[in-house]
TIVO-856949 format. One record per residue (C-alpha): x, y, z; residue in three letters; chain. Coordinates in Angstrom, 2 decimals, always signed. Each point is the difference from the previous one (the first is absolute). Layout:
% residues N
- u; v; w; residu; chaine
- X; Y; Z; ALA; A $
...
% end
This chain:
% residues 132
- u; v; w; residu; chaine
- +111.70; +194.37; +71.23; THR; A $
- -3.23; +1.97; -0.08; CYS; A $
- -0.12; +2.15; -3.16; PRO; A $
- -2.01; +2.68; +1.83; ASN; A $
- +1.84; +0.61; +3.29; CYS; A $
- +3.24; -1.95; -0.48; GLY; A $
- -0.47; -2.31; +3.01; ALA; A $
- +1.92; -3.26; -0.48; SER; A $
- -1.03; -3.49; +1.09; PHE; A $
- +1.69; -3.40; +0.09; SER; A $
- -2.87; -1.83; -1.71; GLU; A $
- -2.12; +0.86; -3.06; HIS; A $
- -3.23; -0.91; +1.83; SER; A $
- +0.75; +2.61; +2.67; LYS; A $
- +0.48; +2.66; -2.68; VAL; A $
- -3.42; -0.82; -1.52; ARG; A $
- -1.65; +0.10; +3.44; LYS; A $
- +1.61; +3.39; +0.68; HIS; A $
- -1.04; +1.29; -3.42; MET; A $
- -3.67; -0.83; +0.71; HIS; A $
- +0.16; +2.71; +2.69; GLU; A $
- +2.54; +2.39; -1.50; CYS; A $
- -0.76; +0.03; -3.73; CYS; A $
- -2.79; -2.39; -1.07; PRO; A $
- -0.26; +1.69; -3.41; GLN; A $
- +3.47; -1.36; -0.92; LEU; A $
- -0.85; -3.66; +0.64; ILE; A $
- -0.38; -2.03; -3.18; VAL; A $
- -3.40; -1.68; -0.01; LYS; A $
- -0.39; -3.66; -0.97; ARG; A $
- -2.12; +1.00; -3.00; THR; A $
- +2.89; +2.12; -1.31; ASP; A $
- +2.10; -3.13; -0.50; ALA; A $
- +1.07; -0.69; -3.59; PRO; A $
- -1.57; -3.48; +0.11; TRP; A $
- -3.51; +1.36; +0.73; GLY; A $
- -2.21; -0.41; +3.04; ASP; A $
- -1.14; -3.60; -0.62; THR; A $
- +3.27; -1.56; -1.12; GLN; A $
- +2.84; -0.91; +2.31; ALA; A $
- +3.61; +1.01; -0.43; PRO; A $
- +2.27; -2.99; -0.65; PRO; A $
- +0.50; -2.35; +2.95; GLY; A $
- -2.93; +1.30; +2.06; LEU; A $
- -3.21; -1.88; +0.70; ALA; A $
- -3.40; +1.44; +0.92; ARG; A $
- -1.78; -0.82; +3.27; CYS; A $
- -3.64; -0.93; -0.67; TYR; A $
- -0.99; +1.31; +3.45; ILE; A $
- +1.52; +3.50; +0.17; CYS; A $
- +0.94; +0.40; -3.70; ASP; A $
- +3.54; +1.05; +0.91; ARG; A $
- +3.08; -1.18; -1.83; MET; A $
- +2.58; -2.10; +1.85; THR; A $
- +3.16; -1.79; -1.03; HIS; A $
- -0.64; -3.46; -1.36; LEU; A $
- +2.28; -1.54; +2.63; SER; A $
- -2.11; +1.37; +2.88; SER; A $
- -3.47; -0.44; -1.52; LEU; A $
- -0.86; -3.09; +2.10; GLY; A $
- +0.92; +1.78; +3.23; TRP; A $
- -1.87; +3.15; -1.06; HIS; A $
- -3.19; -1.93; -0.83; LEU; A $
- -0.02; -1.66; +3.45; LYS; A $
- +0.58; +3.31; +1.81; ALA; A $
- -2.49; +1.88; -2.16; CYS; A $
- -2.65; -2.69; +0.54; GLY; A $
- +0.45; +0.20; +3.79; ARG; A $
- -0.27; +3.80; -0.18; ARG; A $
- -3.19; -0.23; -2.10; TRP; A $
- -1.65; -2.39; +2.48; VAL; A $
- +1.03; +2.20; +2.93; HIS; A $
- -1.38; +3.18; -1.62; VAL; A $
- -3.29; -1.72; -0.91; GLN; A $
- -0.45; -1.36; +3.54; ALA; A $
- +0.92; +3.25; +1.73; ASP; A $
- -3.32; +1.30; +1.27; GLY; A $
- -2.05; -0.66; -3.13; ARG; A $
- -3.39; -1.64; +0.30; PRO; A $
- +0.03; -3.55; -1.39; ALA; A $
- -2.28; +0.93; -2.91; GLU; A $
- +2.47; +2.68; -1.22; LEU; A $
- +3.11; -2.18; +0.15; ARG; A $
- +1.36; -1.18; -3.32; ARG; A $
- +1.75; -3.32; -0.40; HIS; A $
- +3.38; -0.27; -1.64; LEU; A $
- -0.48; -1.24; -3.58; PRO; A $
- +1.74; -3.03; -1.42; GLU; A $
- +3.47; +0.76; -1.40; PRO; A $
- +0.69; -0.24; -3.71; PRO; A $
- -0.31; -3.53; -1.33; LEU; A $
- +3.25; +0.48; -1.89; LEU; A $
- +3.08; -1.34; +1.81; PRO; A $
- +2.33; +2.50; +1.61; LEU; A $
- +2.53; +0.90; -2.69; PRO; A $
- +3.53; -1.19; +0.74; LEU; A $
- +1.77; +2.11; -2.60; THR; A $
- -0.66; +3.13; -2.02; THR; A $
- +0.74; -1.59; -3.38; GLY; A $
- -2.14; -1.69; -2.63; ARG; A $
- -0.32; -3.76; -0.17; ALA; A $
- +1.61; -1.93; -2.83; GLU; A $
- -2.07; +0.12; -3.15; GLY; A $
- -1.78; +3.23; +0.88; GLU; A $
- +0.34; +2.60; -2.71; GLY; A $
- +1.15; +3.58; +0.34; GLU; A $
- -3.56; +1.32; +0.37; GLY; A $
- -1.02; -2.58; +2.59; ALA; A $
- -0.49; +1.05; +3.60; GLU; A $
- +2.44; -1.38; +2.52; SER; A $
- -1.27; -1.98; +3.00; ALA; A $
- +0.68; +3.06; +2.16; LEU; A $
- -2.03; +2.29; -2.27; GLU; A $
- -2.91; -2.47; +0.00; ARG; A $
- +0.16; -0.26; +3.79; TYR; A $
- +0.11; +3.80; +0.41; ASN; A $
- -2.96; +0.50; -2.34; ASN; A $
- -2.07; -2.61; +1.86; GLU; A $
- +0.95; +1.45; +3.41; ALA; A $
- -1.00; +3.49; -1.16; HIS; A $
- -3.32; -1.34; -1.36; ARG; A $
- -0.79; -1.70; +3.34; ILE; A $
- +0.85; +3.14; +1.95; HIS; A $
- -2.22; +2.20; -2.15; LEU; A $
- -2.91; -2.45; -0.16; ALA; A $
- -0.12; -1.22; +3.59; GLU; A $
- +1.87; +2.37; +2.32; LEU; A $
- -0.32; +3.45; -1.52; GLN; A $
- -2.99; +1.83; +1.46; PRO; A $
- -2.90; +0.33; -2.45; HIS; A $
- -2.71; +2.65; -0.02; CYS; A $
- -3.51; -1.44; +0.36; PRO; A $
% end
């Protein structure tokens, strides 16, 4: 249900889409999240291409689709010299769980946190536009 006009929807994603038109000031921004703007909430992994968060179970599918979209956008009417190549993915293996490995202490980063940090670093360094 939209908090502004009261319109109801069957899916949460449709409510958010409606709210972008009806009451964008009420949408919670990603940077307002309690975990900060560079850390992921539990169980979500970061895409190194678009920097969005996706569920760990669908990360492989998302990376394939996002890579195809990147290549399509780069090839769509851009001169060859302005096209950017897709960077190499993180060297860390795709995390299979959200937990810490045996023997890792309380302060140690989990495999998912390490993967998310590396993916964010790649996105900022290689895909984020830079001013000359």
